[in-house]
N, C-alpha and C positions, 0 to 999 in steps of 0.2 A: 619608149612612148613619151611624148612631150608633156611636161607640166605646163598648162596654159597660164598666160599672164593673169595676175590677179591683183586687186587693190590690197594694200596692207590691212591686216586685221586691226581694228581699233576698238577700244572699250571692251565691253563684255564679248565673250565668244558668241559668234553667230551660229546657232544650232537649231536644227529642225528635227523634232521627234515625230515620226509618223505613226499614227494608230493603225492597227492592222485588223481590227475586229470586222468580220464580214467581208474582207477583201478576197476576191477570187483571182486565180492565176490567169494572166492575160496570154492568149495563145499567140498572137502576132502583133507586130507593130503596124501602125498605119502606113500605107504607101505614101510616097511623096515624089517630088520632081527630081530626076537625075540631073547630072551636070549638063546634059544636052537638052534639057527641058522636057524630056519624055517621062512618062509615068514610071516610077521605080517600084519594083516588086517589094511587097511588105516583108520585113525580116521576120523569121520565125521566132517564137518564144522558146523558152528553155525546155529541153527534154533530155532524157538519158535512156540508152538501150544497152544492156549488157551484151558485149560481143565476145569476150574472152575471159577465161578464168583459169589460171595456171598455178600449180603448187611448186614452190621453190624448194621446200625442205619438209619432210615429214616430222622431223624432230628438232625444231629450232629451240635454242636456249630460252628457258622461261623462268623468270622470278619477278615478283612485283616489288618495286622499290620506288619511293616517292610517288606512289599510286600509279606508276607507269612501267612499261617494258623497255628494256634496252634496245630491242629491235624495232620498236614502233613509237618512238618519241617524235612528235610532229616537228619539233624544232631542229631536227638533225640535217636539214638541207645539205646535201642531197643523199638520202638513203636509197633512192631510186631515181635514175635520170636517163634521158635519151640523147643520143648524139649520132648524127649521120646514119640514120636508118637502123640503129641498134639501141636496145634498151639494156640498162645495167642495174643490178640490185645488190645490196650488201646487207649481211646479217651475221650473227654469231650462231653457230650450230651447237648441237648437244654437248660436245666436248669442249666448248668455249672458243673454238677456233673461229677466226674471222674469215668469212667466205664472200667472194665476189662472183657474180654470175652475169652472163650476157645472152641475149637472143636477138635475132633479126625481127624487126617489127612485122607483125602479122603472123609470126610463128608462136608455137607454144613450147618448143623444146629449148631449155636453158643449158648453156655450157657453164660449168662451175670450176672455180679454182680456190684453193685454200692458201691464205697468206701465212707467213711464218710468225704468227702472233696469236696468243690466247688471252681472252679477257681476264684482267687481273683481279677485279673485285666485283661483287654483286651490287652494282650501282647503275641505275637506269640512265644516269646522265652520260655514261661512257659509250656513247653511240658511235657509229661509223658514218662518216661523211665523205662524199666523193666530189671531185671537181675535174674539169677538162680545160687544159690550156690549148686553145686552137692554134696558136702560133707554132707549136712543135708536136701537137697531137698526143700529148701525154695525159694519162689519168693520174690524179693526185688523191691520196687517201689520208685522212686523219682519223684516229680512233682512240678509244679507251683513256679518256682524260676527264677529270673533274677536280679542278682547283689544284692540279699538280702538273707533272711533266707531260709531254706529248709523245705520241708515236706517229711517225710519218712514213709513207711509202709512195713511190712514184713509179710509173711504168716506163718502158722503153719509148723513145720517140716514135711517132707515127702510128702507135697502136690504135688510137681512137679515130684518127682521120682516115685510115684505110683498114677497117676491121677485117675485111675479107682476105687481106694479104698477110695477116698476122695470126699465128696460133694463139688460142686462149689458154695459157698455161702459167704456172708459177714462175717459170723462167722469164716471162715477159715483164716481171716486176723486180725492182731492185731490193736491197736490204731494208729492213725496218730500222729507222733512225729515231733518235730522240731530239732532233732539231730539224730545221728546214734547210737541209744541205749546208749546214754550218751556221745558219742564222738562228740565234737564240732570241725568242720573243719574251718569255716570262716563265717564272717557276710555278705560276699558278694559272694554268691554261684550261679554259672550258669553252664549250659551245662553238666549235668550228663551223663556219658557213662559207663555202666557196661561191663566188659569183664571177661570171665572165664579163669583162669589159667589152664595149662595142668593137674595139679594134683587135680583140682576141687575146688580150692579157687575162691573167687569172688573179683575182683578189681573194684574200682570206680575211674574214671578220672573226673576231674572237673576244672573249672576256679575259682580262688580266685581273687577278684578285679573287674575291669570294663574294657570295651572296650577301647583299647589304653593304658591301665595301669593295667595289670593283669598277673597272674602266673598260670601255670598248676600244679595241685596237684594230688596225688594218696592216696587212702585209701584201706585197704584190710580186707576181712572177711574170717575167717578160719573155720567157722562152729560153733564157740563158741562166737565170738564177733568181732567188728570192731576195727581197730587201724589205726591211721593216719600215713602214710609213709612220708609225707611232700611234699613240692613243688619242681619242677624240671626245670622249665623254668624261665628265667630272664626277668624282665620288664625294666631294666636299661641299660645304655650305650647310645652312640650317633650313630644315623643313618643319613647319608647325601645323599641327592639326588641332581640333578642339580638345584633344586629350593630352597632348604633350608634344615634344619636339625630338628631332633626330639630326645628327650631325654627319652621318655617313649614309651612302646608298650605292646602288648600281642601276644602270640602265639595262633593262631587259628588252632586246629587240624582238619585234614581231617578224622581222625579216630585213633583208638588205638586197634591193633589186634595182636593176636598170630598166628604164623604159626606153622606147624606140628612139627618142631624141638624145639619149645619153645622160638623162637625169638619173641620179642614184637616190632612191627613196628609202626612208626608214621610219616606220612607226615603232613605238616603244611604250613601256610602262616603267615607272620608277619603283624600286623596292627599297624601303628604308631599313637602316641597320638597327634601329631601336624599336622594340615593341611598344614603347610609350605612346606612339602615335595612334595605336588601335584602341577600340572600345573593349576588346576582350583578347586574351592571349592566344586563343585558338584560331584566330583569323589570319589574314595575310596583310603585310604592310605595303602591298602594292597600291599605287594610287595614280590616277590620271592616265589618259592616253595621249602621248605626245607625237609630234611629227616634225621631221626636218628632212631636207634634201640637199644634194650636192650637184653642182653643174660642172665640176672640175675633177671628176673621178675620185671623189672622196677627200680631196685636200682641204676644202673649206665646206662648212655646213651652214645652211640658211633656214630660217623659219618659213612658214607657209607664205608670208608676204614678201619674201626675198631678202630680208635683212640677214647679214652674216652673224651667226651666234656662236661660232666655234671653228677651230681648225685642227686638223690632224697633225699630231706631233708638235703643236704649239702650246703656248702658255694658256691661251683662252680656249677652253673646251666647252662643249654643250653642257649646260648646267640646269639644275632643277628649277631655278628661278628666271631663266632666260625668257624674255617677253615673246609672245606670239607663237609659242611652241606647243601649247595645249590644244589638241583637237577635240577632246571630250573630257571635261573635268569630273573627277570622282574621288571622294575621300577614301581612306583605307578600311572602311567598315563594311565593305560589300563583297569581299572575296573575289576581287578583280584578278583574273588570271593573267600571268605573264607569258610572253612568247607565243602569242596566238597566231595570227596569220595576216598577210597583206598581199595585194596584187595591184596592177594598173590596167585600165581598159584601153581600147584602141585610140581614144582621144587623150591618153596620157594622164588621166585623172587618178590620184591615189585613193585606194580603198583599203579598208581593214575590217576584220572581224574581231570583236572583243567579247568577253563574256564575264558576267558577274551576277550577284543576287540583287535584283531590283528592289528599290525602297518599298514597294507595295508589300513585300514579304518581310519587312522589318528593316531597322536602321542599324543593326549590329550583328555581324556574323561572328559567332563565337566558336564555330567549328566549320572551317571552310569546306572540308570534304563533305560532311553531312549536309551542310546548307546548300552547296552547289548541286549535290545529287537531288535534293528535295526541290529546290527553287531556282537553280541557275538558268539563265537565259543568255543566248547569243544575240549580238547586235551588229548590224552592218553600218559602218561609218565611211563616208566619202566626202571629198571636196569637189564642188562644182566649178564650172568655168568662171563664175563670178567671184570665186574665192570663199564661198560660204560652205560651212560644214553641215552635213545632214546625217541623221542617225535613225535607223529603223530596227525595231525588234523583230527577230526571226521567231515566228510563233510556234516553235517546237521546243518543248522542255528538254533541257540537256540530259537530265537523268544521270549525270556523270560529273565528276570533278575535272574532267579532261578537256582537251582543246579541239577546235574546229579549224579546218583548212578552207581557204577561199580560192576560187578559180573563175576564169571568164572564158566563154566560147567566142568564136569569131564574130558573133553578132552583139557582143557585149552583154549577153545575159550572164548573170552571176550564179555561181554554184557554191554552196557551203557543204563540205563533207563533215558531218557532225560525228561525235563519238559513236563508235560501233559501226561506222561506215554508212550511216544514213545520209541521204543526199537531199538537201532542200535547194530551191532555186527561185530566182526572181528575174523578171524580164527587164531589159533595158528600156522598153517603151513605157513602163510604169514609173521610171525613175527608181527602180529597185525597191518598190514598196509592196509588191504582191508576192511575198515569200510564201512558198508552199512546199510541203514534203513530197518528193517525187519517188523516192525509193526507200523502203523501210529496212532493207538489208538484213532481215531477220534470219536468212539462211546462212549468213556469213559466220555467225558466232564469233564476231570480232571482239577482242578484249576491250578496246577503247580507241585510242588515237590511231590515225592512219598516217602513212608517209606518202605525200602526193608527189607524183612526177611532174614537176612544174615545166620542165623543158619539153615534154612530149606534147603538151597542149599546143606549142608553137610548131612542132614538127609535123603532126598529122591531125591535130584537132581532137585527139582522144583523151578523155579523162581517165587516168590510170593511177591506181594507188596500191601500196603494199600494206598488208595487215596480218596480224597473227591471231590465231584462234585462242579463245579463253581456255585456261587450264587451271590446275590447283597446285599450290605449293611450288615445287620445282620440277614438276613433270613436264618434259618437253612437249611442244605442240606444233602443228603445221603452220607454215607461213606461206602466204599467197600474194600474187599480183592479180588484180581484177581490172578489166578495161571496159569503158563505157563510150559508145558513140554519142557525140553531141550533134546538134543541128549543123548541116552543111551550109 
């Protein structure tokens, strides 16, 4: 999706906060003239209809770590994905084994296989992420890493491009490796995110380093092998708040995604390495929502106005003080969540969901879990065709410390999958200001975050996500995939 031309940002950030009190959900957009001058049918507003609900595993691994589950951390892109008429899901089962499953779209029966790897530690960061290289039809899997070494597995060639011709078995996958087929990226590897390039290559985004002192890097697979492209965000420099300063940080990505014109988009927050920047030690040092994009497959990075602010593998990296990179300013005192969600619409405009404790509930979060559960709210942020940023509160209390996922239907209506699988939506015709809860999801008994199948939205327009049922202690619980039809 194309990022439209825009004038450079000058002076203060252009930001519109839309009040929601008394707003009703708009059912349809107004009709208009089509390309041939005839009346065009009105686009439907947002709606969801549950069409399928399948259980992957009765006894999936369960433990709570960092307030989350290892099988359902929303940042694990892609824990569930769709490719050429088949859907794939990954999780750890009761004995800690890594399991990968597939089904034909429209079916409820899943074929499963168990990889030759078991989760090494009870750490919810150690998620399973999958990717597909279109050029040779392989699945790529990274798993079980948090600021240490990596575990990598890839399938035989052709498995993903012709699924009907290949048996779904352990023999279809190679050995578990601790490098990318001989390419070493870092000794402190976390947050693998695979993203396919428009021409069919596969890129890998990851963090090198640790929380509060790390850099984002990229690697690329061209169908013959991997190569490291280098790091592109900076962990150095000085950030100052009203409370104190910090000299190290890391950029937490909301995602890294291509739009239809080949633009690579990245929203993010910064996490500081020093608690001195906070009003209280129980909060989060996260601050500001930033945005950069790349028009050359991630080799150079530009701010919203188009100015280059960093390069991958170069000396100049995207830094905390780069001009024009802040989409929504916020200090570290509001429990701003890292790694939330992003997406682009059909006109290639970048959108994100962010969440924090608004100032009307106080100006100092001293316990971010407690405060987010009591007063956390999600907000929709997007950039319009004129280059202005807009922000709207989603009027549904989070009731959770966890994250929300963002998606669009083919009419550009927006959907926010909130913690516990609740679905809110806003119509494109309103400029995404009429957010309303569409599905309470009370029967799911979902623990918190869900893993969204971002690729299925493009395949058949179905909103599909994986979730795990709430349990206690380390008692295993069922894990599911649920599907919703969106407007045609």
